[in-house]
N, CA, C and O atoms as CSV, one atom per row, in Angstrom:
chain,resi,resn,atom,element,x,y,z
A,1,UNK,N,N,124.589,120.882,101.666
A,1,UNK,CA,C,124.244,120.026,100.547
A,1,UNK,C,C,123.175,119.048,100.997
A,1,UNK,O,O,123.405,118.226,101.884
A,2,UNK,N,N,122.020,119.139,100.387
A,2,UNK,CA,C,120.932,118.231,100.706
A,2,UNK,C,C,121.074,116.950,99.906
A,2,UNK,O,O,121.497,116.957,98.750
A,3,UNK,N,N,120.710,115.852,100.551
A,3,UNK,CA,C,120.773,114.565,99.871
A,3,UNK,C,C,119.388,113.950,99.845
A,3,UNK,O,O,118.555,114.227,100.708
A,4,UNK,N,N,119.155,113.129,98.866
A,4,UNK,CA,C,117.890,112.424,98.745
A,4,UNK,C,C,117.780,111.422,99.898
A,4,UNK,O,O,118.661,110.576,100.053
A,5,UNK,N,N,116.721,111.499,100.710
A,5,UNK,CA,C,116.585,110.597,101.860
A,5,UNK,C,C,116.585,109.122,101.467
A,5,UNK,O,O,117.125,108.284,102.189
A,6,UNK,N,N,115.981,108.809,100.324
A,6,UNK,CA,C,115.944,107.415,99.883
A,6,UNK,C,C,117.356,106.907,99.609
A,6,UNK,O,O,117.714,105.805,100.025
A,7,UNK,N,N,118.149,107.701,98.916
A,7,UNK,CA,C,119.532,107.313,98.634
A,7,UNK,C,C,120.333,107.166,99.925
A,7,UNK,O,O,121.106,106.221,100.081
A,8,UNK,N,N,120.145,108.087,100.824
A,8,UNK,CA,C,120.868,108.064,102.084
A,8,UNK,C,C,120.514,106.818,102.900
A,8,UNK,O,O,121.401,106.166,103.451
A,9,UNK,N,N,119.241,106.491,102.976
A,9,UNK,CA,C,118.818,105.290,103.707
A,9,UNK,C,C,119.352,104.035,103.022
A,9,UNK,O,O,119.854,103.129,103.688
A,10,UNK,N,N,119.244,103.978,101.695
A,10,UNK,CA,C,119.757,102.814,100.961
A,10,UNK,C,C,121.255,102.622,101.195
A,10,UNK,O,O,121.723,101.500,101.387
A,11,UNK,N,N,121.995,103.721,101.177
A,11,UNK,CA,C,123.440,103.649,101.412
A,11,UNK,C,C,123.723,103.171,102.837
A,11,UNK,O,O,124.599,102.333,103.048
A,12,UNK,N,N,122.987,103.700,103.807
A,12,UNK,CA,C,123.183,103.296,105.204
A,12,UNK,C,C,122.881,101.811,105.382
A,12,UNK,O,O,123.623,101.107,106.067
A,13,UNK,N,N,121.807,101.333,104.776
A,13,UNK,CA,C,121.456,99.915,104.873
A,13,UNK,C,C,122.568,99.062,104.281
A,13,UNK,O,O,122.983,98.073,104.885
A,14,UNK,N,N,123.045,99.436,103.114
A,14,UNK,CA,C,124.105,98.669,102.456
A,14,UNK,C,C,125.374,98.610,103.307
A,14,UNK,O,O,125.974,97.548,103.475
A,15,UNK,N,N,125.770,99.760,103.836
A,15,UNK,CA,C,126.994,99.807,104.640
A,15,UNK,C,C,126.833,99.062,105.965
A,15,UNK,O,O,127.769,98.411,106.430
A,16,UNK,N,N,125.652,99.156,106.571
A,16,UNK,CA,C,125.418,98.425,107.820
A,16,UNK,C,C,125.373,96.919,107.579
A,16,UNK,O,O,125.818,96.146,108.427
A,17,UNK,N,N,124.844,96.497,106.441
A,17,UNK,CA,C,124.865,95.067,106.106
A,17,UNK,C,C,126.303,94.580,105.955
A,17,UNK,O,O,126.640,93.489,106.416
A,18,UNK,N,N,127.150,95.382,105.315
A,18,UNK,CA,C,128.562,95.030,105.178
A,18,UNK,C,C,129.238,94.931,106.546
A,18,UNK,O,O,129.989,93.993,106.814
A,19,UNK,N,N,128.961,95.911,107.402
A,19,UNK,CA,C,129.531,95.891,108.753
A,19,UNK,C,C,129.055,94.681,109.542
A,19,UNK,O,O,129.830,94.070,110.278
A,20,UNK,N,N,127.803,94.341,109.391
A,20,UNK,CA,C,127.243,93.197,110.100
A,20,UNK,C,C,127.981,91.912,109.720
A,20,UNK,O,O,128.295,91.089,110.580
A,21,UNK,N,N,128.251,91.751,108.431
A,21,UNK,CA,C,128.996,90.574,107.967
A,21,UNK,C,C,130.416,90.588,108.533
A,21,UNK,O,O,130.926,89.556,108.971
A,22,UNK,N,N,131.044,91.751,108.521
A,22,UNK,CA,C,132.400,91.883,109.060
A,22,UNK,C,C,132.437,91.502,110.535
A,22,UNK,O,O,133.302,90.738,110.962
A,23,UNK,N,N,131.493,92.036,111.313
A,23,UNK,CA,C,131.457,91.728,112.739
A,23,UNK,C,C,131.151,90.258,112.975
A,23,UNK,O,O,131.731,89.644,113.871
A,24,UNK,N,N,130.254,89.685,112.192
A,24,UNK,CA,C,129.932,88.262,112.337
A,24,UNK,C,C,131.166,87.409,112.090
A,24,UNK,O,O,131.395,86.425,112.794
A,25,UNK,N,N,131.960,87.781,111.094
A,25,UNK,CA,C,133.202,87.050,110.828
A,25,UNK,C,C,134.180,87.201,111.982
A,25,UNK,O,O,134.867,86.246,112.345
A,26,UNK,N,N,134.247,88.384,112.556
A,26,UNK,CA,C,135.157,88.618,113.676
A,26,UNK,C,C,134.736,87.824,114.912
A,26,UNK,O,O,135.577,87.296,115.640
A,27,UNK,N,N,133.454,87.748,115.132
A,27,UNK,CA,C,132.946,87.040,116.306
A,27,UNK,C,C,133.126,85.535,116.150
A,27,UNK,O,O,133.702,84.870,117.011
A,28,UNK,N,N,132.624,85.013,115.036
A,28,UNK,CA,C,132.698,83.595,114.704
A,28,UNK,C,C,132.347,82.719,115.908
A,28,UNK,O,O,133.163,81.911,116.353
A,29,UNK,N,N,131.136,82.882,116.429
A,29,UNK,CA,C,130.719,82.162,117.630
A,29,UNK,C,C,130.550,80.667,117.397
A,29,UNK,O,O,130.435,79.907,118.358
A,30,UNK,N,N,130.533,80.235,116.158
A,30,UNK,CA,C,130.420,78.793,115.907
A,30,UNK,C,C,131.693,78.066,116.332
A,30,UNK,O,O,131.648,76.902,116.732
A,31,UNK,N,N,132.827,78.759,116.243
A,31,UNK,CA,C,134.100,78.136,116.613
A,31,UNK,C,C,134.470,78.487,118.045
A,31,UNK,O,O,134.883,77.623,118.817
A,32,UNK,N,N,134.321,79.752,118.392
A,32,UNK,CA,C,134.674,80.234,119.727
A,32,UNK,C,C,133.390,80.515,120.488
A,32,UNK,O,O,132.595,81.348,120.053
A,33,UNK,N,N,133.168,79.856,121.595
A,33,UNK,CA,C,131.968,80.111,122.394
A,33,UNK,C,C,131.919,81.547,122.855
A,33,UNK,O,O,132.947,82.218,122.943
A,34,UNK,N,N,130.723,82.016,123.148
A,34,UNK,CA,C,130.537,83.407,123.567
A,34,UNK,C,C,131.358,83.713,124.807
A,34,UNK,O,O,131.845,84.834,124.960
A,35,UNK,N,N,131.522,82.749,125.688
A,35,UNK,CA,C,132.297,82.984,126.906
A,35,UNK,C,C,133.777,83.140,126.605
A,35,UNK,O,O,134.518,83.666,127.436
A,36,UNK,N,N,134.222,82.699,125.444
A,36,UNK,CA,C,135.638,82.778,125.089
A,36,UNK,C,C,135.974,84.011,124.256
A,36,UNK,O,O,137.120,84.189,123.841
A,37,UNK,N,N,134.995,84.849,124.015
A,37,UNK,CA,C,135.262,86.046,123.222
A,37,UNK,C,C,136.177,86.998,123.980
A,37,UNK,O,O,136.042,87.186,125.189
A,38,UNK,N,N,137.093,87.581,123.256
A,38,UNK,CA,C,137.967,88.598,123.841
A,38,UNK,C,C,137.161,89.873,124.073
A,38,UNK,O,O,135.994,89.962,123.691
A,39,UNK,N,N,137.786,90.834,124.690
A,39,UNK,CA,C,137.126,92.123,124.908
A,39,UNK,C,C,136.683,92.712,123.569
A,39,UNK,O,O,135.561,93.203,123.449
A,40,UNK,N,N,137.552,92.665,122.573
A,40,UNK,CA,C,137.217,93.176,121.244
A,40,UNK,C,C,136.064,92.382,120.638
A,40,UNK,O,O,135.174,92.947,120.002
A,41,UNK,N,N,136.091,91.071,120.843
A,41,UNK,CA,C,135.025,90.219,120.326
A,41,UNK,C,C,133.676,90.566,120.925
A,41,UNK,O,O,132.661,90.559,120.228
A,42,UNK,N,N,133.663,90.872,122.219
A,42,UNK,CA,C,132.408,91.267,122.870
A,42,UNK,C,C,131.906,92.602,122.319
A,42,UNK,O,O,130.701,92.794,122.151
A,43,UNK,N,N,132.825,93.516,122.041
A,43,UNK,CA,C,132.444,94.801,121.452
A,43,UNK,C,C,131.854,94.576,120.060
A,43,UNK,O,O,130.830,95.165,119.714
A,44,UNK,N,N,132.499,93.725,119.267
A,44,UNK,CA,C,131.986,93.403,117.937
A,44,UNK,C,C,130.606,92.758,118.040
A,44,UNK,O,O,129.720,93.044,117.235
A,45,UNK,N,N,130.431,91.897,119.024
A,45,UNK,CA,C,129.154,91.215,119.206
A,45,UNK,C,C,128.049,92.215,119.533
A,45,UNK,O,O,126.955,92.131,118.975
A,46,UNK,N,N,128.322,93.151,120.425
A,46,UNK,CA,C,127.318,94.177,120.762
A,46,UNK,C,C,127.002,95.053,119.544
A,46,UNK,O,O,125.845,95.398,119.304
A,47,UNK,N,N,128.025,95.404,118.789
A,47,UNK,CA,C,127.803,96.214,117.580
A,47,UNK,C,C,126.954,95.427,116.573
A,47,UNK,O,O,126.045,95.981,115.954
A,48,UNK,N,N,127.255,94.142,116.416
A,48,UNK,CA,C,126.494,93.278,115.505
A,48,UNK,C,C,125.032,93.197,115.943
A,48,UNK,O,O,124.133,93.264,115.104
A,49,UNK,N,N,124.789,93.056,117.224
A,49,UNK,CA,C,123.421,92.993,117.745
A,49,UNK,C,C,122.693,94.316,117.509
A,49,UNK,O,O,121.515,94.321,117.151
A,50,UNK,N,N,123.379,95.419,117.706
A,50,UNK,CA,C,122.769,96.734,117.483
A,50,UNK,C,C,122.382,96.921,116.020
A,50,UNK,O,O,121.303,97.429,115.714
A,51,UNK,N,N,123.256,96.513,115.134
A,51,UNK,CA,C,122.970,96.614,113.699
A,51,UNK,C,C,121.776,95.733,113.343
A,51,UNK,O,O,120.943,96.118,112.523
A,52,UNK,N,N,121.692,94.553,113.955
A,52,UNK,CA,C,120.582,93.636,113.689
A,52,UNK,C,C,119.240,94.238,114.091
A,52,UNK,O,O,118.213,93.915,113.494
A,53,UNK,N,N,119.241,95.106,115.090
A,53,UNK,CA,C,118.018,95.793,115.509
A,53,UNK,C,C,117.743,96.982,114.592
A,53,UNK,O,O,116.589,97.253,114.262
A,54,UNK,N,N,118.771,97.678,114.185
A,54,UNK,CA,C,118.621,98.897,113.399
A,54,UNK,C,C,118.192,98.634,111.952
A,54,UNK,O,O,117.395,99.395,111.404
A,55,UNK,N,N,118.704,97.578,111.330
A,55,UNK,CA,C,118.416,97.328,109.919
A,55,UNK,C,C,116.918,97.212,109.616
A,55,UNK,O,O,116.456,97.850,108.670
A,56,UNK,N,N,116.143,96.437,110.363
A,56,UNK,CA,C,114.706,96.377,110.055
A,56,UNK,C,C,114.010,97.739,110.212
A,56,UNK,O,O,113.076,98.048,109.472
A,57,UNK,N,N,114.463,98.538,111.166
A,57,UNK,CA,C,113.877,99.866,111.351
A,57,UNK,C,C,114.200,100.771,110.164
A,57,UNK,O,O,113.347,101.538,109.718
A,58,UNK,N,N,115.410,100.685,109.658
A,58,UNK,CA,C,115.781,101.477,108.483
A,58,UNK,C,C,115.012,101.022,107.246
A,58,UNK,O,O,114.598,101.846,106.430
A,59,UNK,N,N,114.825,99.720,107.109
A,59,UNK,CA,C,114.051,99.208,105.970
A,59,UNK,C,C,112.604,99.698,106.038
A,59,UNK,O,O,112.015,100.039,105.012
A,60,UNK,N,N,112.039,99.733,107.226
A,60,UNK,CA,C,110.673,100.247,107.399
A,60,UNK,C,C,110.626,101.733,107.066
A,60,UNK,O,O,109.696,102.186,106.399
A,61,UNK,N,N,111.608,102.490,107.517
A,61,UNK,CA,C,111.671,103.918,107.208
A,61,UNK,C,C,111.825,104.130,105.707
A,61,UNK,O,O,111.268,105.075,105.148
A,62,UNK,N,N,112.568,103.263,105.067
A,62,UNK,CA,C,112.761,103.338,103.609
A,62,UNK,C,C,111.430,103.182,102.893
A,62,UNK,O,O,111.164,103.886,101.918
A,63,UNK,N,N,110.595,102.272,103.364
A,63,UNK,CA,C,109.284,102.058,102.747
A,63,UNK,C,C,108.396,103.300,102.858
A,63,UNK,O,O,107.571,103.565,101.984
A,64,UNK,N,N,108.574,104.050,103.932
A,64,UNK,CA,C,107.776,105.265,104.119
A,64,UNK,C,C,108.211,106.396,103.199
A,64,UNK,O,O,107.495,107.387,103.063
A,65,UNK,N,N,109.362,106.267,102.570
A,65,UNK,CA,C,109.890,107.316,101.694
A,65,UNK,C,C,109.390,107.197,100.265
A,65,UNK,O,O,109.889,107.888,99.377
A,66,UNK,N,N,108.406,106.327,100.027
A,66,UNK,CA,C,107.860,106.187,98.680
A,66,UNK,C,C,107.108,107.457,98.297
A,66,UNK,O,O,106.640,108.189,99.168
A,67,UNK,N,N,106.992,107.718,97.005
A,67,UNK,CA,C,106.263,108.904,96.563
A,67,UNK,C,C,104.831,108.912,97.115
A,67,UNK,O,O,104.231,107.857,97.320
A,68,UNK,N,N,104.303,110.095,97.349
A,68,UNK,CA,C,102.987,110.276,97.980
A,68,UNK,C,C,101.873,109.531,97.254
A,68,UNK,O,O,100.997,108.960,97.903
A,69,UNK,N,N,101.885,109.522,95.924
A,69,UNK,CA,C,100.793,108.875,95.208
A,69,UNK,C,C,100.763,107.370,95.454
A,69,UNK,O,O,99.689,106.769,95.456
A,70,UNK,N,N,101.922,106.755,95.661
A,70,UNK,CA,C,101.948,105.322,95.953
A,70,UNK,C,C,101.427,105.054,97.356
A,70,UNK,O,O,100.705,104.083,97.578
A,71,UNK,N,N,101.788,105.905,98.296
A,71,UNK,CA,C,101.294,105.737,99.665
A,71,UNK,C,C,99.773,105.914,99.687
A,71,UNK,O,O,99.064,105.148,100.340
A,72,UNK,N,N,99.277,106.923,98.973
A,72,UNK,CA,C,97.840,107.172,98.938
A,72,UNK,C,C,97.110,105.977,98.327
A,72,UNK,O,O,96.072,105.561,98.840
A,73,UNK,N,N,97.637,105.429,97.250
A,73,UNK,CA,C,96.997,104.301,96.580
A,73,UNK,C,C,96.978,103.067,97.469
A,73,UNK,O,O,96.035,102.279,97.408
A,74,UNK,N,N,98.001,102.887,98.289
A,74,UNK,CA,C,98.068,101.704,99.150
A,74,UNK,C,C,97.164,101.834,100.361
A,74,UNK,O,O,96.643,100.824,100.835
A,75,UNK,N,N,96.958,103.031,100.879
A,75,UNK,CA,C,96.251,103.176,102.142
A,75,UNK,C,C,94.809,103.639,101.985
A,75,UNK,O,O,94.031,103.536,102.934
A,76,UNK,N,N,94.430,104.145,100.813
A,76,UNK,CA,C,93.088,104.655,100.614
A,76,UNK,C,C,92.459,103.998,99.384
A,76,UNK,O,O,93.133,103.645,98.415
A,77,UNK,N,N,91.157,103.855,99.470
A,77,UNK,CA,C,90.430,103.328,98.324
A,77,UNK,C,C,90.292,104.432,97.281
A,77,UNK,O,O,90.190,105.609,97.628
A,78,UNK,N,N,90.288,104.054,96.004
A,78,UNK,CA,C,90.132,105.055,94.951
A,78,UNK,C,C,88.778,105.765,95.082
A,78,UNK,O,O,87.801,105.184,95.553
A,79,UNK,N,N,88.745,107.013,94.660
A,79,UNK,CA,C,87.493,107.764,94.719
A,79,UNK,C,C,87.358,108.587,93.436
A,79,UNK,O,O,88.335,108.862,92.738
A,80,UNK,N,N,86.140,108.959,93.161
A,80,UNK,CA,C,85.832,109.746,91.960
A,80,UNK,C,C,85.562,111.172,92.372
A,80,UNK,O,O,84.692,111.426,93.204
A,81,UNK,N,N,86.304,112.113,91.797
A,81,UNK,CA,C,86.153,113.523,92.149
A,81,UNK,C,C,84.820,114.070,91.616
A,81,UNK,O,O,84.175,114.885,92.275
A,82,UNK,N,N,84.410,113.618,90.423
A,82,UNK,CA,C,83.192,114.156,89.774
A,82,UNK,C,C,81.925,113.395,90.168
A,82,UNK,O,O,80.826,113.813,89.803
A,83,UNK,N,N,82.051,112.302,90.895
A,83,UNK,CA,C,80.871,111.511,91.270
A,83,UNK,C,C,80.172,112.134,92.468
A,83,UNK,O,O,80.797,112.829,93.269
A,84,UNK,N,N,78.866,111.881,92.588
A,84,UNK,CA,C,78.102,112.406,93.722
A,84,UNK,C,C,78.035,111.393,94.826
A,84,UNK,O,O,77.432,111.653,95.868
């Protein structure tokens, strides 16, 4: 079953944003210093950091999934086929 890449990326971004919030709540470094994090807290922190790196890359990839005519219009100047 093939899926639309745009939908798949959008879904991944949404779910990773949710996970990022969940991990941030679990870490709660404002109350507990980083040195006081439990083993699980450190794992959550690493996962949160990884998601923070991945999200901008997914958003950039999402922008590349625009229809071809929009990409062409953004990157090339208009031209006339019948002009000399």
